[in-house]
C-alpha positions as CSV (number, residue, x, y, z in Angstrom):
1,M,0.2,-32.1,9.8
2,T,-1.0,-29.7,7.2
3,N,-4.8,-29.2,7.3
4,T,-5.9,-29.4,3.6
5,E,-9.4,-28.3,4.7
6,A,-7.7,-24.9,5.4
7,R,-5.9,-24.4,2.1
8,V,-5.4,-20.7,1.2
9,L,-4.5,-19.4,-2.2
10,L,-2.2,-16.4,-2.0
11,L,-2.2,-14.0,-5.0
12,T,1.3,-12.6,-5.2
13,T,3.9,-11.2,-7.6
14,A,7.3,-12.6,-8.4
15,H,9.0,-9.9,-6.4
16,S,6.7,-9.6,-3.4
17,Y,8.3,-9.0,0.0
18,R,5.4,-10.7,1.8
19,G,5.3,-14.3,0.5
20,S,7.9,-15.7,2.9
21,A,6.1,-14.2,5.9
22,F,2.8,-15.8,5.0
23,L,4.5,-19.2,4.4
24,A,6.1,-19.0,7.8
25,A,2.8,-18.0,9.4
26,A,1.0,-20.9,7.6
27,A,3.6,-23.4,8.9
28,R,2.9,-22.2,12.5
29,L,-0.8,-22.7,11.9
30,G,-0.5,-26.0,10.2
31,I,-2.4,-24.8,7.1
32,E,-1.4,-25.0,3.4
33,V,-0.7,-21.8,1.5
34,V,-0.5,-22.0,-2.3
35,P,1.2,-19.1,-4.1
36,A,-0.5,-18.0,-7.3
37,V,2.1,-15.8,-9.0
38,D,1.4,-13.1,-11.5
39,M,3.1,-14.2,-14.7
40,P,2.1,-15.7,-18.1
41,P,1.2,-19.4,-17.5
42,A,3.5,-20.3,-20.4
43,L,6.5,-19.1,-18.3
44,Q,5.5,-20.9,-15.2
45,P,8.8,-22.1,-13.6
46,R,9.3,-25.3,-11.6
47,G,8.2,-24.9,-8.0
48,V,5.4,-22.4,-8.7
49,P,2.1,-24.2,-8.1
50,L,0.0,-21.8,-10.1
51,A,0.9,-19.1,-12.6
52,I,-1.8,-16.6,-13.7
53,D,-1.9,-13.4,-15.5
54,F,-3.5,-10.7,-13.4
55,K,-4.1,-8.6,-16.5
56,Q,-6.4,-11.4,-17.9
57,P,-9.0,-11.7,-15.2
58,D,-11.3,-14.2,-17.0
59,T,-8.6,-16.7,-17.7
60,A,-7.0,-16.2,-14.3
61,V,-10.3,-17.0,-12.6
62,A,-10.9,-20.0,-14.8
63,A,-7.4,-21.3,-13.8
64,I,-8.1,-20.8,-10.1
65,V,-11.5,-22.5,-10.3
66,A,-9.9,-25.5,-12.2
67,Y,-7.2,-25.7,-9.5
68,A,-9.8,-25.7,-6.7
69,D,-11.7,-28.6,-8.3
70,S,-9.1,-31.0,-7.1
71,R,-7.6,-28.9,-4.2
72,P,-10.5,-27.2,-2.4
73,L,-9.7,-23.7,-1.1
74,A,-10.9,-22.1,2.1
75,A,-10.0,-18.5,1.1
76,I,-8.1,-16.4,-1.5
77,L,-5.9,-13.6,-0.2
78,P,-4.4,-10.9,-2.4
79,L,-1.1,-9.4,-1.2
80,D,-1.5,-6.1,-2.9
81,D,-3.8,-4.0,-5.0
82,S,-2.9,-5.9,-8.2
83,G,-4.6,-9.1,-7.1
84,V,-7.7,-7.8,-5.5
85,L,-9.9,-8.0,-8.6
86,I,-8.9,-11.6,-9.3
87,A,-9.5,-12.5,-5.6
88,A,-13.0,-11.0,-5.7
89,L,-14.0,-12.7,-8.9
90,A,-12.5,-16.1,-8.1
91,S,-14.0,-16.1,-4.5
92,Q,-17.4,-15.2,-6.0
93,A,-17.1,-18.1,-8.5
94,L,-16.2,-20.5,-5.7
95,G,-18.7,-19.3,-3.1
96,L,-16.0,-18.1,-0.7
97,P,-16.2,-15.0,1.5
98,Y,-15.2,-12.1,-0.7
99,N,-15.4,-8.3,-1.2
100,S,-17.4,-7.1,-4.2
101,P,-15.7,-6.5,-7.6
102,Q,-16.8,-2.9,-7.1
103,A,-14.4,-2.7,-4.0
104,A,-11.7,-4.3,-6.0
105,G,-12.1,-1.8,-8.8
106,A,-11.8,1.0,-6.3
107,A,-8.5,-0.4,-5.0
108,R,-7.1,-0.2,-8.6
109,D,-8.5,3.2,-9.6
110,K,-8.3,6.3,-7.4
111,L,-10.9,8.2,-9.4
112,Y,-13.4,5.4,-9.1
113,M,-12.7,5.3,-5.4
114,R,-13.3,9.0,-5.0
115,R,-16.6,8.6,-6.9
116,L,-17.8,5.7,-4.7
117,L,-16.8,7.6,-1.5
118,H,-18.8,10.7,-2.7
119,Q,-21.8,8.6,-3.7
120,G,-21.7,6.9,-0.3
121,G,-21.9,10.2,1.6
122,V,-18.3,10.2,2.7
123,P,-16.8,13.7,2.8
124,T,-14.4,14.2,-0.2
125,P,-12.5,17.1,-1.5
126,P,-13.5,18.5,-4.9
127,F,-12.1,16.3,-7.7
128,C,-12.2,15.7,-11.4
129,G,-10.8,13.0,-13.7
130,F,-8.9,13.5,-16.9
131,K,-7.3,11.5,-19.8
132,T,-3.7,12.0,-20.9
133,T,-5.1,13.2,-24.2
134,D,-6.9,16.1,-22.6
135,P,-5.1,19.4,-23.5
136,S,-3.5,21.2,-20.5
137,E,-5.8,24.2,-21.2
138,I,-8.9,22.1,-20.5
139,V,-7.4,20.7,-17.3
140,T,-6.4,24.2,-16.1
141,A,-9.8,25.6,-16.9
142,V,-11.7,22.8,-15.0
143,V,-9.4,23.1,-12.0
144,C,-9.7,26.8,-11.8
145,D,-13.5,26.6,-12.1
146,Q,-14.3,23.5,-9.9
147,I,-11.3,22.7,-7.6
148,G,-9.1,25.7,-7.0
149,F,-5.5,25.9,-5.6
150,P,-3.5,24.3,-4.1
151,C,-4.5,21.0,-5.8
152,V,-2.9,17.6,-6.2
153,V,-2.5,15.6,-9.4
154,K,-2.7,11.8,-9.0
155,P,-2.4,9.0,-11.6
156,R,-5.5,6.8,-11.4
157,T,-3.8,3.5,-11.1
158,L,-0.3,3.9,-9.5
159,N,0.5,3.2,-5.9
160,G,2.9,4.4,-3.2
161,S,2.5,8.1,-4.0
162,R,4.1,7.5,-7.4
163,G,3.3,10.5,-9.7
164,V,1.4,12.4,-6.9
165,I,2.4,16.1,-7.1
166,R,1.0,19.3,-5.6
167,A,0.4,22.4,-7.7
168,N,-0.1,25.8,-6.1
169,D,-1.1,27.9,-9.1
170,E,-2.0,27.7,-12.8
171,K,1.7,27.8,-14.0
172,A,2.7,25.0,-11.7
173,L,-0.3,23.0,-12.7
174,T,0.7,23.1,-16.3
175,A,4.2,21.8,-15.5
176,V,2.8,19.1,-13.1
177,V,0.3,17.8,-15.6
178,A,3.0,17.6,-18.3
179,R,5.3,15.7,-15.9
180,V,2.5,13.2,-14.9
181,K,1.6,12.7,-18.5
182,R,5.2,11.8,-19.4
183,L,5.3,9.2,-16.6
184,L,2.0,7.7,-17.7
185,H,3.1,7.5,-21.3
186,A,6.4,5.9,-20.3
187,I,4.6,3.0,-18.5
188,G,1.7,2.6,-20.8
189,A,-0.9,3.9,-18.3
190,D,-3.7,6.4,-18.9
191,G,-5.8,8.7,-16.8
192,F,-5.3,11.0,-13.8
193,L,-7.3,13.0,-11.4
194,V,-6.9,16.4,-9.8
195,E,-8.3,17.1,-6.4
196,A,-8.2,19.9,-3.8
197,F,-5.2,19.6,-1.5
198,M,-6.2,18.6,2.0
199,P,-3.9,20.0,4.7
200,G,-3.4,18.3,8.0
201,V,-1.9,15.4,9.9
202,E,-1.8,12.1,8.1
203,V,-2.2,8.7,9.6
204,A,-2.4,5.1,8.4
205,L,-4.9,2.6,9.7
206,E,-4.6,-1.2,9.7
207,G,-7.7,-3.3,10.4
208,V,-9.8,-6.3,9.5
209,L,-13.5,-6.5,8.6
210,H,-15.9,-9.0,10.0
211,H,-19.2,-8.9,8.0
212,G,-18.7,-5.2,7.5
213,H,-17.6,-4.4,11.1
214,L,-14.1,-2.8,11.3
215,Q,-11.8,-4.1,13.9
216,L,-8.8,-1.7,14.5
217,L,-5.4,-3.5,14.6
218,A,-3.1,-0.5,14.6
219,L,-3.1,3.3,14.0
220,F,0.2,4.7,12.7
221,D,1.3,8.3,13.0
222,K,3.2,9.7,10.1
223,P,5.3,12.3,11.9
224,D,6.9,13.8,8.8
225,P,4.8,16.5,7.2
226,L,3.3,15.5,3.9
227,D,2.6,18.8,2.3
228,G,4.2,18.4,-1.1
229,P,5.3,19.0,-3.7
230,F,5.8,15.2,-3.5
231,F,4.3,12.9,-0.9
232,E,7.0,10.3,-0.1
233,E,6.0,8.4,3.0
234,T,8.9,7.7,5.4
235,I,8.2,7.0,9.1
236,Y,5.2,5.0,10.5
237,V,5.0,4.9,14.4
238,T,2.3,3.1,16.5
239,P,0.5,3.6,18.8
240,S,-0.8,6.9,17.6
241,R,-0.1,10.0,19.8
242,L,-3.4,11.6,18.7
243,P,-6.1,12.3,21.3
244,A,-8.5,9.3,21.9
245,A,-11.5,11.2,20.5
246,T,-9.5,11.9,17.3
247,Q,-8.5,8.3,17.0
248,A,-12.1,7.2,17.4
249,A,-13.1,9.6,14.6
250,V,-10.4,8.2,12.3
251,V,-11.7,4.6,12.9
252,D,-15.3,5.7,12.3
253,M,-14.4,7.5,9.0
254,A,-12.3,4.5,7.8
255,A,-15.3,2.2,8.5
256,R,-17.6,4.6,6.6
257,G,-15.2,4.6,3.6
258,A,-14.9,0.8,3.6
259,L,-18.7,0.5,3.5
260,A,-19.0,3.1,0.7
261,I,-16.6,1.2,-1.6
262,G,-18.1,-2.2,-0.8
263,L,-15.6,-3.8,1.6
264,Q,-17.1,-6.5,3.9
265,T,-14.4,-8.9,4.9
266,G,-10.6,-9.3,5.3
267,S,-7.9,-6.7,5.5
268,V,-8.3,-2.9,5.4
269,H,-5.5,-0.5,4.9
270,A,-6.5,3.2,5.0
271,E,-4.7,6.5,4.7
272,L,-6.5,9.5,6.3
273,R,-5.9,13.2,7.0
274,I,-7.1,15.2,10.0
275,N,-7.6,18.9,10.0
276,E,-9.9,21.6,11.5
277,A,-12.7,20.5,9.1
278,G,-12.6,16.8,10.4
279,V,-11.2,13.5,9.1
280,W,-10.8,12.9,5.4
281,I,-10.0,9.7,3.5
282,V,-7.0,9.7,1.2
283,E,-7.4,6.0,0.3
284,V,-9.1,2.9,1.8
285,N,-8.2,-0.5,0.3
286,G,-9.0,-4.1,0.9
287,R,-5.5,-5.3,1.6
288,S,-2.9,-5.2,4.4
289,I,0.0,-2.9,4.8
290,G,2.6,-3.1,2.1
291,G,6.3,-4.0,1.8
292,L,8.0,-5.2,4.9
293,C,6.1,-2.8,7.1
294,S,4.0,-5.6,8.7
295,Q,7.1,-6.5,10.7
296,T,6.2,-3.6,13.0
297,L,3.1,-5.4,14.2
298,R,2.9,-8.2,16.8
299,F,-0.2,-9.4,18.5
300,D,-1.0,-11.7,21.4
301,R,1.7,-14.3,22.0
302,G,4.0,-12.7,19.4
303,M,1.6,-13.4,16.6
304,S,2.4,-11.8,13.3
305,L,0.0,-9.8,11.1
306,E,0.2,-12.5,8.5
307,E,-0.8,-15.2,11.0
308,L,-3.7,-13.1,12.1
309,L,-4.9,-12.6,8.5
310,L,-4.6,-16.3,7.8
311,R,-6.5,-17.2,10.9
312,Q,-9.4,-14.9,9.9
313,A,-9.3,-16.2,6.3
314,V,-9.9,-19.8,7.5
315,G,-12.7,-18.9,9.8
316,L,-10.9,-18.6,13.2
317,D,-11.9,-15.9,15.6
318,V,-9.5,-13.0,15.8
319,S,-11.8,-10.4,17.3
320,Q,-10.2,-10.6,20.7
321,L,-6.6,-10.4,19.5
322,Q,-4.7,-7.2,20.6
323,R,-1.5,-5.6,19.4
324,E,1.4,-5.9,21.8
325,Q,1.7,-2.7,23.9
326,T,5.3,-1.9,23.0
327,A,5.6,1.1,20.7
328,S,7.1,0.2,17.3
329,G,7.7,1.8,13.9
330,V,9.3,1.6,10.5
331,M,11.2,3.9,8.3
332,M,11.0,3.3,4.6
333,I,14.4,4.5,3.5
334,P,13.9,7.1,0.7
335,I,15.9,7.3,-2.5
336,P,17.7,10.6,-2.3
337,R,18.5,11.0,-6.0
338,P,18.3,8.9,-9.2
339,G,21.3,6.9,-10.4
340,I,23.1,3.6,-9.9
341,L,23.3,2.3,-6.3
342,R,26.9,1.4,-5.7
343,G,27.1,0.9,-2.0
344,C,25.7,1.5,1.5
345,R,27.9,2.6,4.4
346,G,27.1,2.8,8.1
347,L,24.9,-0.3,8.2
348,E,26.4,-1.9,11.3
349,D,26.6,1.5,13.0
350,A,22.9,2.1,12.4
351,R,22.0,-1.3,13.9
352,T,23.7,-0.4,17.2
353,V,21.3,2.5,17.8
354,P,19.3,1.7,21.0
355,G,15.8,0.6,20.0
356,I,16.7,-0.5,16.5
357,D,15.5,-4.0,15.8
358,E,16.8,-4.3,12.2
359,V,18.0,-2.5,9.2
360,T,17.3,-4.2,5.9
361,I,18.5,-2.9,2.5
362,T,16.3,-4.4,-0.2
363,T,17.7,-2.7,-3.3
364,P,20.5,-4.8,-4.8
365,L,23.8,-3.0,-5.5
366,N,24.6,-1.9,-9.1
367,N,20.9,-1.4,-9.8
368,R,19.2,1.8,-11.1
369,V,17.2,3.7,-8.5
370,M,14.7,6.4,-9.1
371,A,13.3,8.9,-6.6
372,L,9.7,9.9,-6.3
373,P,7.6,11.0,-8.0
374,E,8.7,8.9,-10.9
375,G,10.2,6.1,-8.7
376,E,8.2,3.3,-7.1
377,S,10.4,1.8,-4.4
378,Y,12.6,2.4,-1.4
379,L,16.2,1.5,-0.6
380,G,15.1,-0.6,2.4
381,F,13.5,-0.5,5.8
382,I,14.5,0.4,9.4
383,F,12.6,-1.2,12.2
384,A,12.5,0.0,15.8
385,S,10.7,-0.6,19.1
386,G,10.7,1.1,22.5
387,Q,8.8,2.3,25.5
388,T,7.1,5.3,23.8
389,P,6.4,6.3,20.2
390,Q,8.8,9.3,20.7
391,D,11.6,6.8,21.6
392,V,10.8,4.8,18.4
393,E,10.8,7.9,16.2
394,E,14.1,9.2,17.5
395,A,15.7,5.8,17.1
396,L,14.6,5.6,13.4
397,R,15.9,9.1,12.7
398,T,19.2,8.5,14.4
399,A,19.8,5.2,12.5
400,H,18.9,6.8,9.2
401,G,21.4,9.5,9.9
402,R,24.2,7.0,10.1
403,L,23.4,5.5,6.7
404,H,25.2,6.8,3.6
405,F,24.4,5.6,0.1
406,D,26.7,5.8,-2.8
407,I,24.7,6.6,-5.9
408,D,26.5,7.2,-9.2
409,E,24.8,9.5,-11.7
410,E,23.8,7.8,-14.9
411,L,25.8,8.9,-18.0
412,T,23.9,9.9,-21.1
413,V,25.5,8.4,-24.2
414,I,25.4,10.8,-27.2
415,S,25.7,9.1,-30.5
416,V,27.8,11.1,-33.0
417,Q,26.9,10.4,-36.6
């Protein structure tokens, strides 16, 4: 029987990968999950309990509060960065556990996050924010004076390394800034930051917060070097192969970052770099790992990450839950070049690689695909498990090597008058 005292509102988008996983986890727990989908309420289709526009926080929060009047909520969970502000404001209005709107703002704005980290005493590289209307000469002058080279240009509000590009000198910076400005103009966004490039090994941390205390769930190695010019993430493998002292320093820095931006409860996903100068935060956000990557994680008795997060949301103790000891990993299949995806060959062959659990192609055929830095998605995901992280990494690379994607170039139509 569904426990209506444990009803959870799930802030999601129409194309989210995660909704079905949360619904399955809720069914196992016997709680009700209500999807609140980001779309204009006037377009709400049958079967969607609640449609709200994430770009209209005041009206979205009012709709959630009205919904909760007749259907009390135990918690509100955002599935990605787009819903964190609505979750914070609505939880505040309903008296539910929540992270501050400040923390939500940091999740949506890389420059704001950098400022909060700096103000909170967390080591940060030199950085500066700009508008797309700022002339390139001004950007170059500020970077030369305050930041230096190499540097990295980042859009303030985009995710998944989209638009993130390294520049090694003044000439390259001019070209990179122009490219990022074109991307921002094309999607109606504004603002970017430039920060000093941080060399080193990059890792991803997954955790949950209990009244400000960070509980580590998993630490992922990223074995592919992320040195630029673009920063496309591909392989995540856990457990980490870093020394125990280094892993402890990573967890400590992530906790410091979460505190600095105002996170107190729920999911934490952080990206960090380690070099001779110590541990540096790339980003820290109040959400769980994106895409289908959560499938790499299983906890006691085969529990999924989604079930763990729902348990915590409704007040159940998850502090003793541990990740299964088997090594696991995921490869986010990169888009090799822009064009129209026509086919995928070698899928069954890739699935026969020892250690491979599944290969999932998420991009429909005959759709346009765009590689980073302008693109914002992957072709699909490869999942693997094994005795050691090295076994998992090798399986992922072998399976990817057996996949072949047919991508047609897009033809430019020239109109002749």
